[in-house]
N, CA, C and O atoms as CSV, one atom per row, in Angstrom:
chain,resi,resn,atom,element,x,y,z
A,1,MET,N,N,116.741,91.318,217.378
A,1,MET,CA,C,116.753,91.909,216.056
A,1,MET,C,C,115.664,92.975,215.991
A,1,MET,O,O,114.536,92.759,216.433
A,2,ASN,N,N,116.025,94.127,215.430
A,2,ASN,CA,C,115.072,95.233,215.329
A,2,ASN,C,C,114.347,95.219,213.992
A,2,ASN,O,O,114.903,94.821,212.969
A,3,THR,N,N,113.093,95.663,214.022
A,3,THR,CA,C,112.353,95.840,212.780
A,3,THR,C,C,112.766,97.177,212.181
A,3,THR,O,O,113.471,97.949,212.830
A,4,ARG,N,N,112.341,97.462,210.958
A,4,ARG,CA,C,112.691,98.728,210.315
A,4,ARG,C,C,112.164,99.921,211.099
A,4,ARG,O,O,112.859,100.928,211.235
A,5,SER,N,N,110.965,99.822,211.606
A,5,SER,CA,C,110.392,100.952,212.359
A,5,SER,C,C,111.153,101.158,213.671
A,5,SER,O,O,111.352,102.300,214.086
A,6,GLN,N,N,111.577,100.086,214.325
A,6,GLN,CA,C,112.346,100.220,215.564
A,6,GLN,C,C,113.717,100.852,215.277
A,6,GLN,O,O,114.204,101.673,216.053
A,7,THR,N,N,114.318,100.464,214.173
A,7,THR,CA,C,115.612,101.026,213.804
A,7,THR,C,C,115.474,102.521,213.536
A,7,THR,O,O,116.321,103.301,213.971
A,8,LYS,N,N,114.420,102.938,212.828
A,8,LYS,CA,C,114.195,104.351,212.547
A,8,LYS,C,C,113.997,105.126,213.842
A,8,LYS,O,O,114.499,106.242,213.978
A,9,GLN,N,N,113.286,104.558,214.777
A,9,GLN,CA,C,113.054,105.240,216.052
A,9,GLN,C,C,114.366,105.454,216.805
A,9,GLN,O,O,114.588,106.519,217.382
A,10,THR,N,N,115.234,104.442,216.798
A,10,THR,CA,C,116.507,104.607,217.515
A,10,THR,C,C,117.388,105.624,216.810
A,10,THR,O,O,118.093,106.384,217.474
A,11,ILE,N,N,117.366,105.658,215.488
A,11,ILE,CA,C,118.166,106.635,214.736
A,11,ILE,C,C,117.656,108.045,215.024
A,11,ILE,O,O,118.457,108.946,215.274
A,12,PHE,N,N,116.340,108.252,214.993
A,12,PHE,CA,C,115.786,109.573,215.260
A,12,PHE,C,C,116.023,109.978,216.712
A,12,PHE,O,O,116.222,111.158,217.000
A,13,GLY,N,N,116.003,109.031,217.608
A,13,GLY,CA,C,116.270,109.317,219.015
A,13,GLY,C,C,117.704,109.797,219.209
A,13,GLY,O,O,117.956,110.726,219.977
A,14,LYS,N,N,118.639,109.161,218.511
A,14,LYS,CA,C,120.046,109.568,218.598
A,14,LYS,C,C,120.241,110.943,217.977
A,14,LYS,O,O,121.021,111.747,218.489
A,15,GLU,N,N,119.538,111.226,216.875
A,15,GLU,CA,C,119.649,112.536,216.236
A,15,GLU,C,C,119.160,113.632,217.172
A,15,GLU,O,O,119.757,114.707,217.225
A,16,LYS,N,N,118.087,113.379,217.911
A,16,LYS,CA,C,117.581,114.366,218.865
A,16,LYS,C,C,118.594,114.606,219.984
A,16,LYS,O,O,118.774,115.739,220.429
A,17,GLU,N,N,119.251,113.543,220.434
A,17,GLU,CA,C,120.283,113.693,221.467
A,17,GLU,C,C,121.440,114.531,220.943
A,17,GLU,O,O,121.976,115.372,221.665
A,18,LEU,N,N,121.828,114.306,219.691
A,18,LEU,CA,C,122.920,115.068,219.099
A,18,LEU,C,C,122.548,116.542,218.960
A,18,LEU,O,O,123.388,117.416,219.177
A,19,GLU,N,N,121.295,116.823,218.600
A,19,GLU,CA,C,120.844,118.209,218.491
A,19,GLU,C,C,120.909,118.906,219.841
A,19,GLU,O,O,121.298,120.072,219.913
A,20,LYS,N,N,120.534,118.212,220.912
A,20,LYS,CA,C,120.617,118.781,222.250
A,20,LYS,C,C,122.071,119.056,222.634
A,20,LYS,O,O,122.368,120.087,223.238
A,21,GLU,N,N,122.976,118.144,222.288
A,21,GLU,CA,C,124.394,118.336,222.589
A,21,GLU,C,C,124.963,119.520,221.815
A,21,GLU,O,O,125.775,120.277,222.346
A,22,LYS,N,N,124.537,119.685,220.549
A,22,LYS,CA,C,125.008,120.803,219.735
A,22,LYS,C,C,124.595,122.139,220.345
A,22,LYS,O,O,125.340,123.114,220.244
A,23,GLU,N,N,123.441,122.202,220.965
A,23,GLU,CA,C,122.975,123.434,221.590
A,23,GLU,C,C,123.876,123.819,222.764
A,23,GLU,O,O,124.038,125.005,223.050
A,24,ASN,N,N,124.456,122.845,223.440
A,24,ASN,CA,C,125.291,123.101,224.607
A,24,ASN,C,C,126.745,123.410,224.261
A,24,ASN,O,O,127.499,123.856,225.126
A,25,ILE,N,N,127.148,123.182,223.025
A,25,ILE,CA,C,128.535,123.400,222.618
A,25,ILE,C,C,128.764,124.883,222.361
A,25,ILE,O,O,127.985,125.538,221.670
A,26,LYS,N,N,129.866,125.404,222.941
A,26,LYS,CA,C,130.250,126.789,222.704
A,26,LYS,C,C,131.506,126.790,221.847
A,26,LYS,O,O,132.426,126.005,222.075
A,27,ILE,N,N,131.537,127.667,220.873
A,27,ILE,CA,C,132.693,127.770,219.990
A,27,ILE,C,C,133.578,128.892,220.503
A,27,ILE,O,O,133.125,130.022,220.690
A,28,LEU,N,N,134.845,128.569,220.729
A,28,LEU,CA,C,135.806,129.556,221.186
A,28,LEU,C,C,136.835,129.791,220.086
A,28,LEU,O,O,137.333,128.844,219.477
A,29,PHE,N,N,137.144,131.051,219.840
A,29,PHE,CA,C,138.141,131.390,218.842
A,29,PHE,C,C,139.409,131.840,219.555
A,29,PHE,O,O,139.360,132.652,220.478
A,30,VAL,N,N,140.533,131.308,219.120
A,30,VAL,CA,C,141.817,131.653,219.712
A,30,VAL,C,C,142.684,132.277,218.627
A,30,VAL,O,O,142.908,131.688,217.569
A,31,GLU,N,N,143.160,133.473,218.912
A,31,GLU,CA,C,144.047,134.140,217.976
A,31,GLU,C,C,145.431,134.200,218.599
A,31,GLU,O,O,145.608,134.785,219.668
A,32,ILE,N,N,146.408,133.601,217.941
A,32,ILE,CA,C,147.774,133.568,218.445
A,32,ILE,C,C,148.665,134.349,217.496
A,32,ILE,O,O,148.691,134.082,216.295
A,33,ASP,N,N,149.391,135.308,218.034
A,33,ASP,CA,C,150.369,136.051,217.251
A,33,ASP,C,C,151.694,135.307,217.377
A,33,ASP,O,O,152.400,135.456,218.374
A,34,PHE,N,N,152.030,134.511,216.372
A,34,PHE,CA,C,153.204,133.653,216.443
A,34,PHE,C,C,154.502,134.444,216.442
A,34,PHE,O,O,155.492,133.996,217.021
A,35,ASP,N,N,154.522,135.611,215.806
A,35,ASP,CA,C,155.732,136.439,215.829
A,35,ASP,C,C,156.006,136.929,217.251
A,35,ASP,O,O,157.144,136.888,217.718
A,36,GLU,N,N,154.974,137.385,217.925
A,36,GLU,CA,C,155.116,137.843,219.310
A,36,GLU,C,C,155.483,136.682,220.237
A,36,GLU,O,O,156.310,136.845,221.135
A,37,ALA,N,N,154.883,135.529,220.030
A,37,ALA,CA,C,155.176,134.358,220.857
A,37,ALA,C,C,156.619,133.913,220.655
A,37,ALA,O,O,157.293,133.548,221.619
A,38,SER,N,N,157.103,133.938,219.415
A,38,SER,CA,C,158.476,133.548,219.129
A,38,SER,C,C,159.460,134.521,219.776
A,38,SER,O,O,160.477,134.107,220.332
A,39,GLU,N,N,159.153,135.805,219.700
A,39,GLU,CA,C,160.010,136.821,220.314
A,39,GLU,C,C,160.068,136.647,221.830
A,39,GLU,O,O,161.135,136.776,222.429
A,40,ALA,N,N,158.934,136.359,222.448
A,40,ALA,CA,C,158.892,136.146,223.895
A,40,ALA,C,C,159.673,134.888,224.282
A,40,ALA,O,O,160.358,134.877,225.304
A,41,TRP,N,N,159.575,133.845,223.483
A,41,TRP,CA,C,160.283,132.597,223.780
A,41,TRP,C,C,161.789,132.795,223.682
A,41,TRP,O,O,162.544,132.234,224.477
A,42,ARG,N,N,162.233,133.596,222.705
A,42,ARG,CA,C,163.662,133.824,222.498
A,42,ARG,C,C,164.247,134.866,223.450
A,42,ARG,O,O,165.463,135.059,223.465
A,43,SER,N,N,163.425,135.533,224.233
A,43,SER,CA,C,163.904,136.646,225.059
A,43,SER,C,C,164.964,136.240,226.073
A,43,SER,O,O,165.805,137.069,226.422
A,44,ASN,N,N,164.964,135.018,226.557
A,44,ASN,CA,C,165.960,134.593,227.536
A,44,ASN,C,C,166.882,133.501,226.977
A,44,ASN,O,O,167.419,132.686,227.728
A,45,LYS,N,N,167.055,133.497,225.652
A,45,LYS,CA,C,167.896,132.490,225.019
A,45,LYS,C,C,168.873,133.139,224.047
A,45,LYS,O,O,168.644,134.246,223.559
A,46,LYS,N,N,169.960,132.433,223.777
A,46,LYS,CA,C,170.972,132.895,222.843
A,46,LYS,C,C,171.143,131.807,221.785
A,46,LYS,O,O,171.355,130.642,222.122
A,47,CYS,N,N,171.052,132.180,220.510
A,47,CYS,CA,C,171.176,131.214,219.421
A,47,CYS,C,C,172.635,130.803,219.278
A,47,CYS,O,O,173.521,131.655,219.211
A,48,ILE,N,N,172.885,129.497,219.231
A,48,ILE,CA,C,174.251,129.006,219.055
A,48,ILE,C,C,174.407,128.288,217.714
A,48,ILE,O,O,175.421,127.631,217.474
A,49,GLY,N,N,173.410,128.412,216.848
A,49,GLY,CA,C,173.478,127.850,215.497
A,49,GLY,C,C,172.732,126.543,215.346
A,49,GLY,O,O,172.499,125.822,216.317
A,50,ASN,N,N,172.358,126.249,214.101
A,50,ASN,CA,C,171.650,125.013,213.755
A,50,ASN,C,C,170.360,124.805,214.541
A,50,ASN,O,O,169.977,123.665,214.802
A,51,GLY,N,N,169.700,125.866,214.913
A,51,GLY,CA,C,168.439,125.755,215.646
A,51,GLY,C,C,168.600,125.428,217.119
A,51,GLY,O,O,167.619,125.095,217.784
A,52,TYR,N,N,169.813,125.515,217.642
A,52,TYR,CA,C,170.061,125.253,219.061
A,52,TYR,C,C,170.147,126.574,219.815
A,52,TYR,O,O,170.617,127.580,219.284
A,53,TYR,N,N,169.685,126.552,221.060
A,53,TYR,CA,C,169.685,127.741,221.898
A,53,TYR,C,C,170.216,127.403,223.275
A,53,TYR,O,O,170.088,126.273,223.746
A,54,LYS,N,N,170.819,128.408,223.922
A,54,LYS,CA,C,171.249,128.272,225.309
A,54,LYS,C,C,170.560,129.361,226.098
A,54,LYS,O,O,170.351,130.467,225.600
A,55,TYR,N,N,170.206,129.043,227.336
A,55,TYR,CA,C,169.601,130.036,228.199
A,55,TYR,C,C,170.648,131.048,228.633
A,55,TYR,O,O,171.803,130.692,228.864
A,56,ILE,N,N,170.246,132.313,228.745
A,56,ILE,CA,C,171.147,133.345,229.243
A,56,ILE,C,C,170.643,133.849,230.588
A,56,ILE,O,O,169.477,133.667,230.937
A,57,CYS,N,N,171.530,134.478,231.331
A,57,CYS,CA,C,171.211,134.991,232.660
A,57,CYS,C,C,170.073,136.005,232.568
A,57,CYS,O,O,170.054,136.829,231.653
A,58,SER,N,N,169.137,135.955,233.494
A,58,SER,CA,C,167.988,136.859,233.453
A,58,SER,C,C,168.167,138.083,234.354
A,58,SER,O,O,167.249,138.893,234.488
A,59,GLN,N,N,169.333,138.218,234.965
A,59,GLN,CA,C,169.602,139.348,235.857
A,59,GLN,C,C,169.950,140.593,235.036
A,59,GLN,O,O,170.549,140.488,233.966
A,60,LYS,N,N,169.573,141.762,235.539
A,60,LYS,CA,C,169.913,143.032,234.910
A,60,LYS,C,C,171.276,143.492,235.419
A,60,LYS,O,O,171.605,143.295,236.588
A,61,THR,N,N,172.064,144.102,234.544
A,61,THR,CA,C,173.365,144.637,234.942
A,61,THR,C,C,173.165,146.029,235.548
A,61,THR,O,O,172.044,146.535,235.601
A,62,LYS,N,N,174.259,146.642,236.003
A,62,LYS,CA,C,174.176,147.980,236.598
A,62,LYS,C,C,173.678,149.008,235.597
A,62,LYS,O,O,173.017,149.975,235.977
A,63,SER,N,N,173.986,148.812,234.329
A,63,SER,CA,C,173.553,149.752,233.291
A,63,SER,C,C,172.085,149.549,232.890
A,63,SER,O,O,171.538,150.348,232.129
A,64,GLY,N,N,171.448,148.492,233.396
A,64,GLY,CA,C,170.038,148.238,233.113
A,64,GLY,C,C,169.800,147.247,231.993
A,64,GLY,O,O,168.657,146.871,231.734
A,65,ASN,N,N,170.857,146.819,231.324
A,65,ASN,CA,C,170.724,145.826,230.252
A,65,ASN,C,C,170.717,144.419,230.840
A,65,ASN,O,O,171.177,144.197,231.960
A,66,GLN,N,N,170.188,143.475,230.066
A,66,GLN,CA,C,170.182,142.093,230.526
A,66,GLN,C,C,171.579,141.501,230.402
A,66,GLN,O,O,172.271,141.730,229.410
A,67,CYS,N,N,171.992,140.741,231.406
A,67,CYS,CA,C,173.286,140.043,231.385
A,67,CYS,C,C,173.256,139.039,230.237
A,67,CYS,O,O,172.254,138.352,230.042
A,68,LYS,N,N,174.335,138.950,229.483
A,68,LYS,CA,C,174.379,138.061,228.312
A,68,LYS,C,C,175.153,136.774,228.575
A,68,LYS,O,O,175.369,135.991,227.650
A,69,ARG,N,N,175.573,136.537,229.815
A,69,ARG,CA,C,176.320,135.316,230.134
A,69,ARG,C,C,175.392,134.105,230.112
A,69,ARG,O,O,174.183,134.214,230.311
A,70,GLU,N,N,176.003,132.946,229.864
A,70,GLU,CA,C,175.240,131.703,229.858
A,70,GLU,C,C,174.823,131.368,231.290
A,70,GLU,O,O,175.631,131.466,232.214
A,71,SER,N,N,173.576,130.977,231.471
A,71,SER,CA,C,173.090,130.634,232.811
A,71,SER,C,C,173.583,129.255,233.216
A,71,SER,O,O,173.907,128.415,232.376
A,72,LEU,N,N,173.631,129.046,234.518
A,72,LEU,CA,C,174.048,127.746,235.037
A,72,LEU,C,C,172.978,126.704,234.748
A,72,LEU,O,O,171.816,127.043,234.523
A,73,HIS,N,N,173.368,125.449,234.754
A,73,HIS,CA,C,172.435,124.354,234.473
A,73,HIS,C,C,171.331,124.335,235.529
A,73,HIS,O,O,171.626,124.335,236.724
A,74,PHE,N,N,170.078,124.318,235.110
A,74,PHE,CA,C,168.889,124.314,235.974
A,74,PHE,C,C,168.812,125.555,236.855
A,74,PHE,O,O,168.292,125.490,237.969
A,75,CYS,N,N,169.319,126.672,236.376
A,75,CYS,CA,C,169.269,127.924,237.130
A,75,CYS,C,C,169.040,129.053,236.129
A,75,CYS,O,O,169.471,128.951,234.980
A,76,GLU,N,N,168.372,130.121,236.543
A,76,GLU,CA,C,168.113,131.213,235.620
A,76,GLU,C,C,169.173,132.304,235.677
A,76,GLU,O,O,169.065,133.305,234.968
A,77,TYR,N,N,170.207,132.124,236.520
A,77,TYR,CA,C,171.259,133.117,236.650
A,77,TYR,C,C,172.613,132.529,236.272
A,77,TYR,O,O,172.801,131.312,236.291
A,78,CYS,N,N,173.559,133.410,235.926
A,78,CYS,CA,C,174.929,132.975,235.635
A,78,CYS,C,C,175.698,132.821,236.940
A,78,CYS,O,O,175.159,133.042,238.024
A,79,LYS,N,N,176.965,132.438,236.817
A,79,LYS,CA,C,177.804,132.200,237.990
A,79,LYS,C,C,177.929,133.451,238.851
A,79,LYS,O,O,177.946,133.354,240.078
A,80,ILE,N,N,178.014,134.602,238.238
A,80,ILE,CA,C,178.202,135.864,238.971
A,80,ILE,C,C,176.916,136.317,239.672
A,80,ILE,O,O,176.974,136.830,240.790
A,81,HIS,N,N,175.766,136.135,239.032
A,81,HIS,CA,C,174.507,136.655,239.566
A,81,HIS,C,C,173.706,135.653,240.393
A,81,HIS,O,O,172.598,135.970,240.824
A,82,THR,N,N,174.240,134.444,240.628
A,82,THR,CA,C,173.522,133.459,241.431
A,82,THR,C,C,173.416,133.971,242.852
A,82,THR,O,O,174.424,134.341,243.453
A,83,PRO,N,N,172.190,133.997,243.408
A,83,PRO,CA,C,172.027,134.498,244.795
A,83,PRO,C,C,172.813,133.655,245.784
A,83,PRO,O,O,172.839,132.427,245.699
A,84,LYS,N,N,173.447,134.331,246.713
A,84,LYS,CA,C,174.226,133.640,247.757
A,84,LYS,C,C,173.278,133.154,248.829
A,84,LYS,O,O,172.313,133.840,249.167
A,85,LYS,N,N,173.547,131.965,249.373
A,85,LYS,CA,C,172.674,131.395,250.410
A,85,LYS,C,C,173.216,131.677,251.776
A,85,LYS,O,O,172.616,131.275,252.773
């Protein structure tokens, strides 16, 4: 059992430890542009309604536009643009 003076010493000792820890803490600020992040996330997806999306082929066509076909399951290309092995 601690006396009042012993309890005060342990409390002040803990406060000093906390002050030392506060000196070592660095505050980092993160700025996220959610509109840009949403646009980037949707760049390879096609909305099919009700908040559902399907991945689209990431290959460029001859005209330079992105292929709009649905990609194969677990693949980033459609049936036509899948690399031949």
